[in-house]
N, C-alpha and C positions, 0 to 999 in steps of 0.2 A: 376360646384358645387354642383351639387345634388348627386353627385356618395359620396359624404363627409361623411355622415351619414354610408354608406356602409363601406364603409373604415374604419372608425373608429369601427363598430361592428365587421369585422374581425380582426383590430388588437386585442378587447375584446377580442375576442373566441379564435385566438391565444395564448395569453396572458395566456386562462384558460388552454391547451395544453401543453402549457410549468410548468404550475405548478402540472398537471398532471404525465408529464414525468420527474419531481424535485421528485414527492412521487414515481412513478415506481421506478428511478434509487437507492432510500434509502433501498425500500422494498427488491428489489434484492443482493442489498450491505450485507442487514444483512442473505437472503435468502444463500449466499453462504456463511457468515460464519458462519451460522448454519450446514449448507450441509458439511462444513469443520473439526468441530468438531466433527457432528455424524461420518465420518469419520475415525478421531482419533478416537475415543471412542466407536465405536461399534453404531447397528441400534436399541439398547434397551431400548435406552435414557441414561440420568443420574442424578443421587441422588445428593438432595440438598448441600450435603454436598460435592460433585466430583463440581458442578457447582464452590461452593465458592472456592474451591478449584485449577480450572482452574482462576478463577477471580485475587485469590493472584495471581499464577504463572505469568499471564499475569501484573501486578501490580508492580512484582519484576522484569521480562523481557524488559516492554515498553521503559525503561530509556536507557537499554544497546545503545540501536537502535535510539530512539529520541534523544538523548543527542551526538550522532554523525551527525545525520542531521539539527539538528538544533543546534547550535552554540550562539545564541541568549542568554544572560547570564540574569540569574537568571528564564528562561520557563521550566513551568514543564505541561507535559502530566499526567492527571488522568481515571481512570476509574471511570463512575457511573454507579452503576449496582444499579437495582430493583427487583421486583419481577419478571416481565415481561420484561424487557428490559436491554440493555446493551450499553452503550456508553460510549464516550472518548469525555474528555475536555482539552481543552488550559488554563494557568493560565501562564500571562504576568506579571511583577514587577510590582506593583500600577496599576492595569485594574484587572477588576470582569473576574471572569471565563467565558468561551463560549464554546461552542458544537465546535468540531472539524470542522462538515462542514461552519463555518465560514471562515476558513481558505482561501489562497488565493489559486489561482492554483495549481504553483509551489509548494508551501510549502502542498497542497492536494497530489501533488504526491508523494513527502518526505514521508508524514506521511503513505501514501498507501504503499507506502517502506517497514517504521519500523511496519507497521500491521501487512506484509505480515509473514517476518521476526520472529517477536512473538508469532505468532499463529505456525508457522512450527518449530519452536526452543522449542516451551513449549508441543510439541506431548512425552506422553513417549519414552521411547527407541526402546520397539518394536513393536512402530506405526509408527513413522518415519522411512522415506527412507534415506540410503545414497545418496540420489541421486537430485537435485536440479538444477530447469532448471530456469534461469532468460531471461523471453525473451521479450524484448524489454521494461525491467523497467526505464531506466532512460529516455523514451518518456516523452517530455514535461517538465521534470527537470530539472530547472537553472542550469548555469554553477556550480556556488560553487554547490549546490546539484549532479551533478557530477562528480565531484574532490572529493568532501566527500565521494559519495560511492565509489567510485577508489579504494580511500587510508588508509581508515576507518572500512569501512563496507564489504567488500570483504574477506581481509585477515580473518577477524571475520565467516563469513560465509565458506571460504576455511576450517579451522580449526573443523571444525562443520563437517561438510559432506565431503566424499572421494572423490564424483565426483562433483564437479559444471559448468556447461555450462549455457554460460551468451552468450546471442544473443543482440549485440546493433550495432547501426549505427556512436557513437561516438566517438571520438579516444580518448575522457581524459577517457571513461570506455576502449575501446579495447587497448589499450597503457601501460594498467595498469601491475604494477609488480605483482599482484598478480596471472597472467594467466602463465604457463609452456608452455602451448602448443595457439599459434593462427592458427585457419582457416581465409585466407580471400577469399571473393568472391568479383569480380569486375562484374561490369553492362556494357555492350556495347551493343548497336542496340537490346534492350530490350533481353537479352541474358546473362544470369547469370553464371560465369565460375569460377570456383577455382583456385586461385593467390598462393596458399603456405599458 
């Protein structure tokens, strides 16, 4: 019994670390978004009118991807922007809007896919590349999300870029009719080999 207070203190301390990790994760996501914007628009920075144009571009492009990944009727995703912050919120019919950080794990993965595509295809053509590599972007996405990704989003992406490389362990994605070439690697005894 004497160890119980120490155990509780340890649990409390671990909870504090969890909060710090969550804050660090939020900060890192914002930093990645800002780095992506800087790469897309250059190191000299952005003028306020250009920032407004980017946010407007995001607002028009976001529904193109969220409408495919979220088939729930009436759900809407909005961009909320202030002087120093850019965020996204979800509005479901009959419910108050909430920050996308309140999405479930599978929904959050689908939202990450939508945000990644939104940022990529919001870039000016002269700054964008014709190559897109999606490395296990479907990991931890539920089966419905994988099927929607394969059948609805991959054709859209394929029509926008000349080269699309998708790395996946899921047959829902790898068997997509969107691909004109597949490379399959098999693993046996901890050795991967090209199967064709």
